C-alpha positions as CSV (number, residue, x, y, z in Angstrom):
1,M,14.0,10.9,109.0
2,F,11.2,12.4,107.0
3,P,7.9,10.9,108.3
4,A,6.7,7.8,106.6
5,T,3.2,7.3,105.3
6,T,0.7,4.6,106.0
7,D,0.9,1.2,104.3
8,Y,-0.9,0.4,101.1
9,K,-1.6,-2.4,98.7
10,F,-1.1,-2.0,95.0
11,A,-1.7,-4.6,92.4
12,P,-2.5,-5.2,88.8
13,S,-5.6,-7.1,87.8
14,T,-6.2,-10.5,89.4
15,R,-6.4,-12.0,85.9
16,T,-3.4,-14.3,85.3
17,A,-2.2,-15.8,82.0
18,Q,-3.1,-19.5,81.7
19,P,-0.7,-21.9,80.1
20,A,-1.7,-22.8,76.6
21,T,-3.1,-26.3,76.0
22,H,-3.8,-28.3,72.8
23,T,-7.5,-27.1,73.1
24,A,-6.6,-23.4,73.2
25,Q,-7.9,-21.5,70.2
26,P,-6.0,-18.3,69.3
27,P,-7.6,-15.6,67.3
28,S,-8.4,-16.5,63.7
29,G,-6.1,-15.7,60.8
30,S,-2.5,-16.7,60.1
31,S,-1.1,-13.5,61.6
32,A,-2.9,-14.1,64.9
33,L,-1.7,-17.8,64.9
34,I,1.9,-16.7,64.5
35,T,1.6,-14.1,67.2
36,A,0.1,-16.6,69.7
37,A,2.8,-19.2,68.8
38,V,5.7,-16.8,69.2
39,S,4.2,-15.4,72.5
40,Q,3.7,-18.8,74.0
41,S,7.1,-20.0,72.9
42,F,8.8,-17.0,74.5
43,K,6.8,-17.4,77.8
44,T,7.7,-21.1,78.0
45,H,11.4,-20.4,77.3
46,I,11.6,-17.6,80.0
47,K,9.9,-19.8,82.6
48,S,12.3,-22.6,81.9
49,L,15.5,-20.5,82.5
50,P,17.4,-20.4,85.9
51,E,16.6,-17.2,87.8
52,E,19.9,-15.3,87.1
53,I,19.7,-16.1,83.3
54,R,16.0,-15.3,83.2
55,S,16.6,-11.9,84.6
56,K,19.4,-11.2,82.1
57,T,17.3,-12.4,79.2
58,I,14.4,-10.2,80.2
59,Q,16.6,-7.1,80.6
60,E,18.2,-7.6,77.2
61,M,14.7,-8.0,75.6
62,L,13.5,-4.8,77.3
63,K,16.6,-3.0,75.9
64,F,15.9,-4.4,72.5
65,I,12.3,-3.3,72.6
66,N,13.2,0.2,73.8
67,D,15.9,0.5,71.0
68,Q,13.8,-0.8,68.2
69,F,10.3,0.1,69.3
70,P,10.7,3.0,71.7
71,E,6.9,3.8,71.8
72,E,6.0,0.3,73.3
73,L,7.5,0.6,76.8
74,P,5.7,3.9,77.6
75,K,2.4,2.2,76.4
76,F,3.1,-0.7,78.7
77,Q,3.7,1.5,81.6
78,Q,0.5,3.4,80.9
79,T,-1.4,0.1,80.9
80,L,0.1,-0.7,84.3
81,D,-0.8,2.7,85.7
82,K,-4.4,2.2,84.6
83,R,-4.8,-1.1,86.5
84,G,-6.7,-0.7,89.7
85,I,-6.1,-2.3,93.1
86,A,-7.5,-5.8,93.2
87,L,-7.6,-8.5,95.9
88,A,-6.3,-11.9,95.1
89,E,-8.9,-14.6,95.0
90,N,-9.5,-16.1,98.5
91,S,-6.8,-14.0,100.0
92,S,-6.4,-10.8,102.0
93,E,-3.2,-10.0,100.0
94,T,-3.0,-8.3,96.7
95,V,-1.4,-9.7,93.5
96,A,2.2,-8.7,93.2
97,V,3.1,-6.3,90.4
98,S,4.7,-8.3,87.6
99,I,7.4,-5.7,86.7
100,S,10.4,-5.5,89.0
101,P,11.5,-2.2,90.6
102,M,14.5,-2.1,88.3
103,E,12.4,-2.7,85.2
104,K,10.0,0.0,86.3
105,L,12.9,2.4,86.9
106,V,14.3,1.7,83.4
107,A,10.8,2.3,81.8
108,D,10.0,5.4,83.9
109,H,13.3,7.1,83.3
110,N,13.7,5.9,79.7
111,C,17.2,4.6,80.4
112,P,17.6,1.1,78.7
113,E,21.3,1.3,79.1
114,L,21.1,1.4,82.9
115,I,21.4,-2.4,83.5
116,T,24.4,-2.7,81.2
117,D,26.2,0.3,82.8
118,L,25.6,-1.0,86.3
119,N,26.9,-4.4,85.5
120,S,30.0,-2.8,83.9
121,M,30.6,-0.8,87.1
122,V,30.2,-3.8,89.4
123,E,32.4,-6.0,87.2
124,E,35.3,-3.6,87.2
125,F,35.1,-2.9,90.9
126,N,35.0,-6.6,91.7
127,T,37.9,-7.3,89.3
128,Q,40.1,-4.6,90.9
129,L,39.2,-5.9,94.4
130,K,40.0,-9.5,93.3
131,H,43.4,-8.4,91.9
132,F,44.2,-6.6,95.2
133,I,43.4,-9.6,97.3
134,K,45.4,-11.9,95.0
135,Y,48.5,-9.8,95.1
136,S,48.4,-8.7,98.7
137,E,48.1,-12.4,99.9
138,D,50.4,-14.0,97.3
139,S,53.4,-15.2,99.3
140,E,55.0,-16.8,96.2
141,I,56.1,-13.5,94.6
142,S,58.7,-11.1,96.0
143,S,57.6,-8.7,98.6
144,Y,58.7,-5.8,96.3
145,L,56.4,-6.9,93.5
146,R,53.6,-7.8,95.9
147,E,53.7,-4.4,97.6
148,N,53.8,-2.4,94.4
149,A,51.0,-4.4,92.7
150,S,48.9,-4.2,95.9
151,R,49.5,-0.4,96.1
152,R,48.4,0.0,92.5
153,F,45.1,-1.8,93.0
154,S,44.4,-0.3,96.4
155,K,44.8,3.2,95.0
156,Q,42.4,2.4,92.1
157,L,39.9,1.0,94.7
158,E,40.1,4.1,96.9
159,D,39.6,6.4,93.9
160,F,36.9,4.3,92.3
161,G,34.0,6.3,93.8
162,K,35.8,9.6,93.5
163,D,36.4,9.0,89.7
164,I,32.7,8.2,89.2
165,H,31.8,11.5,91.0
166,K,34.4,13.6,89.0
167,R,33.7,11.6,85.8
168,T,37.5,11.5,85.2
169,N,40.6,9.8,86.6
170,Q,44.3,10.1,86.7
171,N,44.7,8.2,83.4
172,C,42.6,10.8,81.7
173,E,44.5,13.7,83.1
174,I,48.1,12.7,82.5
175,G,49.5,14.3,79.4
176,R,50.8,11.0,77.8
177,A,47.4,9.3,77.9
178,E,46.2,8.0,74.5
179,S,43.2,9.9,73.2
180,K,41.3,6.7,72.6
181,V,41.9,5.6,76.1
182,V,40.8,8.9,77.5
183,V,37.6,8.9,75.4
184,E,36.7,5.4,76.4
185,T,37.5,6.0,80.1
186,Q,35.5,9.2,80.3
187,K,32.6,7.6,78.4
188,K,32.6,4.8,81.0
189,L,32.8,7.1,84.0
190,D,30.0,9.3,82.5
191,A,27.8,6.2,82.2
192,W,28.5,5.2,85.8
193,H,27.9,8.7,87.1
194,N,24.6,9.0,85.3
195,S,23.6,5.5,86.6
196,V,24.1,6.5,90.2
197,K,22.1,9.7,89.6
198,T,19.2,7.6,88.1
199,L,19.2,5.1,91.0
200,T,19.2,8.0,93.5
201,Q,16.5,10.1,91.7
202,G,14.3,7.0,91.4
203,L,14.1,6.9,95.2
204,L,12.1,10.1,95.0
205,D,9.6,8.8,92.4
206,P,7.1,7.4,95.0
207,L,7.6,10.5,97.2
208,L,7.0,13.0,94.4
209,N,4.3,11.1,92.3
210,N,1.2,11.9,94.2
211,P,-1.8,11.7,91.8
212,E,-4.2,10.2,94.3
213,G,-3.5,11.9,97.6
214,P,-1.0,11.5,100.5
215,D,-1.6,7.8,100.9
216,H,-1.0,6.9,97.3
217,N,1.8,4.3,96.9
218,S,2.4,4.5,100.7
219,R,4.3,1.2,100.9
220,E,6.7,2.3,98.2
221,K,7.2,5.6,100.0
222,D,8.0,3.8,103.2
223,E,10.6,1.7,101.4
224,A,12.2,4.7,99.7
225,L,12.4,6.6,103.0
226,S,13.8,3.6,104.8
227,T,16.5,3.2,102.1
228,L,17.4,6.9,102.4
229,N,17.5,6.6,106.1
230,D,19.9,3.6,105.9
231,I,22.2,5.5,103.5
232,Q,22.2,8.6,105.8
233,S,23.1,6.3,108.8
234,L,26.3,5.2,107.0
235,K,27.7,8.7,107.7
236,Q,26.4,8.7,111.2
237,N,28.0,5.3,111.9
238,V,31.5,6.7,111.1
239,G,31.4,9.5,113.6
240,K,29.1,11.9,111.9
241,K,26.3,11.8,114.4
242,D,25.0,15.2,113.4
243,Y,24.8,14.2,109.7
244,F,21.2,14.9,108.6
245,K,21.7,16.3,105.1
246,I,19.4,13.8,103.5
247,D,16.7,14.8,105.9
248,G,17.3,18.4,105.0
249,I,16.6,17.7,101.3
250,L,13.5,15.7,102.1
251,R,12.0,18.7,103.9
252,Y,11.8,20.3,100.5
253,L,9.0,17.7,99.7
254,T,6.7,19.8,101.8
255,T,7.3,22.9,99.8
256,N,6.6,23.8,96.2
257,A,10.2,23.4,95.1
258,P,10.4,22.1,91.5
259,R,10.9,18.3,91.2
260,E,14.1,18.8,89.2
261,N,15.6,20.8,92.0
262,I,14.9,18.2,94.7
263,C,16.1,15.4,92.5
264,S,19.3,17.2,91.6
265,R,20.0,18.1,95.2
266,L,19.7,14.5,96.3
267,S,21.7,12.9,93.5
268,N,24.5,15.5,93.9
269,L,24.6,14.9,97.6
270,I,24.8,11.1,97.2
271,L,27.6,11.4,94.6
272,T,29.5,13.9,96.7
273,D,29.3,12.6,100.2
274,F,28.7,8.8,99.7
275,I,30.0,7.7,96.3
276,G,32.9,10.2,95.9
277,G,33.5,11.0,99.6
278,G,36.7,8.9,99.8
279,N,35.4,6.2,102.2
280,L,35.5,2.9,100.4
281,M,33.1,1.1,102.8
282,I,30.5,3.9,102.5
283,F,30.9,3.8,98.7
284,Q,30.3,0.0,98.6
285,K,27.5,0.0,101.2
286,T,25.7,2.9,99.5
287,L,25.6,1.1,96.2
288,Q,24.5,-2.1,97.8
289,R,21.6,-0.4,99.5
290,L,20.5,1.1,96.2
291,F,20.8,-2.3,94.5
292,D,18.7,-3.9,97.3
293,Y,16.0,-1.3,96.9
294,Y,15.7,-2.1,93.2
295,H,16.2,-5.8,93.7
296,F,19.1,-5.6,91.3
297,I,21.4,-8.6,91.0
298,P,24.4,-8.1,88.7
299,Y,25.0,-10.7,86.0
300,E,28.5,-11.7,87.1
301,G,27.7,-11.9,90.8
302,P,27.0,-9.4,93.6
303,L,29.0,-6.3,94.5
304,S,31.9,-7.6,96.6
305,E,31.7,-6.7,100.2
306,I,34.4,-4.7,102.0
307,T,35.1,-5.9,105.5
308,D,36.8,-3.7,108.2
309,E,39.9,-5.8,107.9
310,L,40.0,-5.6,104.1
311,C,39.3,-1.9,104.1
312,E,42.2,-1.3,106.6
313,S,44.6,-3.4,104.3
314,I,43.6,-1.3,101.3
315,Q,44.2,1.9,103.2
316,I,47.6,0.8,104.3
317,Y,48.8,-0.1,100.8
318,A,47.2,3.0,99.2
319,A,49.1,5.3,101.7
320,M,52.4,3.9,100.5
321,K,54.6,6.1,98.4
322,K,54.9,5.3,94.7
323,P,58.3,3.5,94.3
324,T,60.8,4.6,91.7
325,G,60.5,2.7,88.4
326,F,56.7,2.0,88.5
327,D,54.8,4.2,86.1
328,Y,51.2,4.3,87.3
């Protein structure tokens, strides 16, 4: 894999916000009083929420801010960038950066819709997998109906990543499809396609952003390289021992190749070989590794895992011929 860099420590200022008390004096003036009250109320509310609800609330607030006040998030990111490295009091460790990797990605790439689109993709994938498991294991319905329903959902699962890659599916391509359905489906697939591209290109941010020399953000570089290595190994683990295409793209980092070219090469490779390559387990594991890198937890639960046994069952049903009388 592309050589990793040395470790580093990055942190914002060691100053931390202190809870307000009855003796705290906000700035003078009614406007300042209102600002302080609203700010403290929001902080208290956020801290009181369960973790999964807190994350969703923060993401929705960030989207609202970006939609209504688009100049604020770039200002906030500039403030973060200006903060130096500072040691935590009485500790050899540095203070953790308050913004999550996913929040940073949203801000850096100006894509407030990313969280919503990823949740939509995970929800639909999990729903289709749930339907397949339900029908394939339901012994109370006739074998004829069970096999045909299982075949339908298995085929949708096998084509899930391919459709994201192509940004279209069978429903869009058949002549009798309603125009409204086609428009909505293509809009959804476009959003998912672009979401995968953003996740992939974000992996290159710590490798391409080098304002302070080769050791700048070295821990982030190591994490990004480790994730790319893990993704590459998914191909190697299914009999492609000589698969080193990601390494090949990373070699361009040592050249003067334009940033856009490197990002485009990597995102196209991930979409072609891993998301749309036709292997359902590689599709699921690739997405999960990207989610893990950004600490992304979907609202409705994690991306469902595909076991060897489940993958084999899906492949068997998907290979069945479409029976007469079933229009899908």
